[in-house]
C-alpha positions as CSV (number, residue, x, y, z in Angstrom):
1,X,26.3,-17.4,-92.6
2,X,23.8,-14.6,-93.2
3,X,20.9,-12.8,-91.6
4,X,18.3,-10.5,-93.0
5,X,17.5,-7.1,-91.5
6,X,14.4,-5.0,-92.1
7,X,13.9,-1.4,-90.8
8,X,10.5,-0.8,-89.3
9,X,10.4,2.9,-90.2
10,X,11.0,4.1,-86.6
11,X,13.8,3.0,-84.3
12,X,13.4,-0.8,-84.7
13,X,15.0,-3.3,-87.0
14,X,13.9,-6.9,-87.3
15,X,16.7,-9.4,-87.7
16,X,15.7,-12.8,-89.2
17,X,17.8,-15.9,-89.3
18,X,17.7,-18.4,-92.1
19,X,15.6,-20.7,-89.8
20,X,13.0,-17.9,-89.4
21,X,13.8,-16.8,-85.9
22,X,13.4,-13.1,-85.5
23,X,14.9,-10.6,-83.0
24,X,14.0,-7.0,-82.7
25,X,16.9,-4.5,-82.4
26,X,16.0,-1.0,-81.3
27,X,18.4,1.9,-81.6
28,X,16.8,3.5,-78.5
29,X,16.7,0.1,-76.6
30,X,12.9,0.5,-75.8
31,X,11.3,-2.4,-77.6
32,X,14.4,-4.6,-77.9
33,X,18.1,-4.5,-77.2
34,X,20.3,-1.9,-78.9
35,X,22.9,-3.4,-81.2
36,X,25.6,-2.8,-78.6
37,X,23.5,-4.5,-75.9
38,X,22.9,-7.4,-78.4
39,X,26.6,-7.7,-78.8
40,X,27.1,-8.1,-75.0
41,X,24.3,-10.6,-75.0
42,X,26.0,-12.5,-77.9
43,X,29.3,-12.7,-75.9
44,X,27.5,-13.9,-72.8
45,X,25.4,-16.4,-74.8
46,X,28.4,-17.8,-76.7
47,X,30.4,-18.3,-73.5
48,X,27.4,-19.7,-71.6
49,X,26.8,-22.3,-74.3
50,X,30.5,-23.3,-74.2
51,X,30.6,-23.4,-70.4
52,X,27.5,-25.6,-70.0
53,X,28.7,-27.9,-72.8
54,X,32.2,-28.3,-71.2
55,X,30.7,-28.8,-67.7
56,X,28.3,-31.5,-69.1
57,X,31.2,-33.3,-70.7
58,X,33.0,-33.2,-67.3
59,X,29.8,-34.5,-65.7
60,X,29.7,-31.4,-63.6
61,X,26.7,-29.6,-65.1
62,X,24.9,-27.0,-63.0
63,X,21.2,-26.7,-62.6
64,X,21.5,-23.0,-63.5
65,X,24.0,-20.6,-65.0
66,X,23.6,-16.9,-65.1
67,X,25.8,-14.1,-66.3
68,X,26.2,-10.4,-66.0
69,X,28.2,-8.6,-68.7
70,X,29.4,-5.0,-68.5
71,X,30.9,-3.1,-71.3
72,X,32.7,0.2,-71.3
73,X,32.6,2.2,-74.5
74,X,35.0,4.7,-76.0
75,X,34.1,8.3,-75.7
76,X,34.7,9.0,-79.4
77,X,33.2,7.5,-82.5
78,X,32.8,4.7,-83.3
79,X,32.2,4.3,-79.6
80,X,33.2,0.7,-79.6
81,X,33.7,-1.4,-76.5
82,X,37.1,-0.8,-75.0
83,X,36.5,-3.2,-72.1
84,X,34.1,-6.1,-71.4
85,X,33.7,-7.8,-68.0
86,X,31.8,-11.1,-67.6
87,X,30.6,-12.5,-64.3
88,X,29.2,-16.1,-64.3
89,X,27.3,-17.7,-61.4
90,X,26.5,-21.4,-61.4
91,X,24.2,-23.1,-59.0
92,X,23.0,-26.6,-58.2
93,X,23.8,-29.8,-59.9
94,X,27.3,-31.3,-59.8
95,X,29.2,-28.1,-60.5
96,X,32.3,-27.3,-58.4
97,X,34.4,-24.1,-58.4
98,X,37.6,-25.4,-60.0
99,X,35.7,-27.1,-62.9
100,X,33.6,-24.0,-63.4
101,X,36.7,-21.8,-63.6
102,X,38.3,-24.3,-66.0
103,X,35.3,-24.3,-68.3
104,X,35.1,-20.5,-68.3
105,X,38.8,-20.1,-69.1
106,X,38.5,-22.6,-72.0
107,X,35.6,-20.6,-73.5
108,X,37.4,-17.3,-72.9
109,X,40.8,-18.3,-74.2
110,X,39.8,-20.8,-77.0
111,X,36.2,-21.4,-78.0
112,X,34.0,-18.3,-77.9
113,X,34.0,-17.0,-81.4
114,X,31.9,-14.0,-80.5
115,X,34.4,-12.8,-77.9
116,X,37.3,-13.4,-80.3
117,X,35.5,-11.2,-82.9
118,X,35.9,-8.1,-80.7
119,X,38.9,-5.9,-81.5
120,X,42.2,-7.4,-80.3
121,X,42.8,-4.4,-77.9
122,X,39.5,-4.7,-76.1
123,X,40.3,-5.5,-72.5
124,X,38.3,-8.6,-71.5
125,X,38.1,-10.2,-68.1
126,X,35.9,-12.7,-66.3
127,X,35.0,-14.1,-62.9
128,X,33.0,-17.1,-61.9
129,X,31.6,-18.5,-58.7
130,X,29.4,-21.4,-57.6
131,X,26.5,-20.2,-55.4
132,X,24.5,-22.2,-53.0
133,X,21.4,-23.8,-54.5
134,X,18.5,-21.4,-54.0
135,X,20.7,-18.4,-53.7
136,X,19.6,-15.3,-55.7
137,X,22.4,-13.8,-57.8
138,X,23.3,-10.3,-56.8
């Protein structure tokens, strides 16, 4: 696996995948996510992909899945994440609470390679709930 990165001369860096998809990273998080924000997004995305795939296999797919990810960084350099908290909300479809929790736990404990690429001593936790269809996540 590889990506290409090109500095734009200011605070932005264009990341391009082998398939030609580009993402802008911005060290000041004005025109794109910062690298640390992108890392949180990658954890959420990795787990969301797993969760939806697992729920589909269980025939319990939701109509919608959303996530909020919070990270706490160390005070000293390299200011890495010392804790990451993920909250998932599923709505609609055939999703039920126990299957949602099972799918999140499988992703968290076994499948999400991005999460497992964090330092081993990073505190990680999750929560998940099924919301009524039409409910707006808080």
